[in-house]
C-alpha positions in Angstrom: -89.1 -29.4 37.8 -87.2 -32.6 37.2 -85.2 -33.2 34.1 -87.7 -35.9 33.1 -90.5 -33.3 32.7 -88.5 -31.0 30.4 -89.5 -31.4 26.8 -86.8 -32.3 24.3 -85.8 -29.4 22.0 -83.0 -27.0 21.1 -83.0 -25.1 24.4 -82.1 -26.5 27.8 -84.3 -26.2 30.8 -82.1 -23.4 32.2 -82.4 -21.4 28.9 -86.2 -21.9 28.9 -86.4 -20.8 32.6 -84.3 -17.8 31.9 -86.3 -16.8 28.9 -89.5 -17.3 30.9 -88.4 -15.2 33.8 -87.2 -12.4 31.4 -90.6 -12.4 29.6 -92.4 -12.3 33.0 -90.4 -9.3 33.9 -91.4 -7.6 30.6 -95.1 -8.6 30.9 -95.5 -7.6 34.6 -93.0 -4.7 34.7 -91.0 -5.9 37.7 -88.3 -8.4 38.5 -89.5 -12.0 39.1 -87.3 -14.3 41.1 -87.2 -18.0 40.4 -89.3 -19.9 42.9 -90.0 -23.5 43.8 -93.1 -25.5 42.9 -94.5 -27.2 39.9 -97.2 -24.6 39.2 -94.6 -21.8 39.2 -92.3 -23.9 36.9 -95.1 -24.6 34.4 -96.1 -20.9 34.4 -92.6 -19.6 33.8 -91.4 -22.3 31.5 -94.5 -22.9 29.4 -96.6 -19.8 29.5 -93.9 -17.2 29.5 -90.9 -19.1 28.1 -92.8 -20.8 25.2 -96.2 -19.1 24.6 -95.4 -15.4 25.2 -92.2 -15.7 23.2 -93.6 -17.4 20.1 -93.2 -15.5 16.8 -96.2 -14.1 15.1 -97.5 -11.5 17.6 -95.7 -8.7 19.3 -95.9 -7.8 22.9 -98.4 -5.0 22.2 -100.7 -7.4 20.3 -100.5 -9.9 23.1 -101.2 -7.2 25.7 -104.3 -6.0 23.7 -105.7 -9.5 23.5 -105.0 -10.1 27.2 -106.7 -6.8 28.3 -109.7 -7.7 26.2 -110.0 -11.2 27.7 -109.5 -9.9 31.3 -112.0 -7.1 30.8 -114.6 -9.6 29.4 -114.2 -11.8 32.5 -114.2 -8.9 34.9 -110.7 -9.7 36.2 -109.9 -6.2 37.3 -107.2 -7.3 39.8 -105.2 -8.6 36.9 -105.9 -5.5 34.8 -104.4 -3.6 37.7 -101.1 -5.3 36.7 -101.5 -5.3 32.9 -102.6 -1.7 32.3 -99.7 -0.1 34.2 -97.2 -2.5 32.6 -98.6 -1.5 29.1 -98.1 2.2 30.0 -94.7 1.7 31.5 -93.4 -0.3 28.5 -94.9 2.3 26.1 -97.0 -0.4 24.4 -100.2 1.6 24.8 -100.7 5.3 25.3 -103.3 6.8 27.7 -105.5 7.8 24.7 -105.3 4.3 23.3 -106.2 2.8 26.7 -109.2 5.1 27.0 -110.3 4.1 23.5 -109.9 0.4 24.4 -112.3 1.1 27.4 -114.9 2.6 25.1 -114.6 -0.1 22.5 -114.7 -3.0 24.9 -117.7 -1.6 26.8 -119.8 -2.4 23.7 -118.7 -6.0 23.8 -118.3 -6.8 27.5 -121.4 -5.0 28.7 -122.0 -1.7 30.3 -121.3 -2.6 33.9 -117.9 -4.3 33.2 -117.0 -1.5 30.6 -117.9 1.3 33.1 -115.6 -0.3 35.7 -112.9 -0.8 33.1 -113.1 2.9 32.0 -112.9 4.1 35.6 -110.0 1.7 36.2 -108.1 2.9 33.1 -108.5 6.6 34.1 -107.3 5.8 37.7 -104.3 3.9 36.5 -103.4 6.5 34.0 -103.5 9.2 36.7 -101.3 7.1 38.9 -98.8 6.5 36.1 -98.6 10.2 35.2 -98.2 11.1 38.8 -95.3 8.6 39.1 -93.7 10.0 36.0 -93.9 13.6 37.3 -92.4 12.5 40.6 -89.6 10.4 39.2 -88.8 12.4 36.2 
């Protein structure tokens, strides 16, 4: 991103980029390297550097909202990222995730909810297997 596209404010573009990359690491659960391109820059700087770091909601709250939106849209590929990250970060327990699946089923519809519940159980099993192996 060019200097001209950086909004004025108390933090520099480098601080914003660093804050965004760190938040992406927290959200996704793995290291994110800086990359070229305007879309990547907007994603890191704005979505993760500004929106995910705003005061008012904690990481768990944001994760709950995101899981609900993703489940409602049937975006299971993104849920495959968000659910393991929530488990790994200790934001949601297996029992809480299973309850989320039951609750959301009644709002997103039975086919999407059934898929979500199976996905949750599968991802919990993978997480627990990894914990036993690593720990």
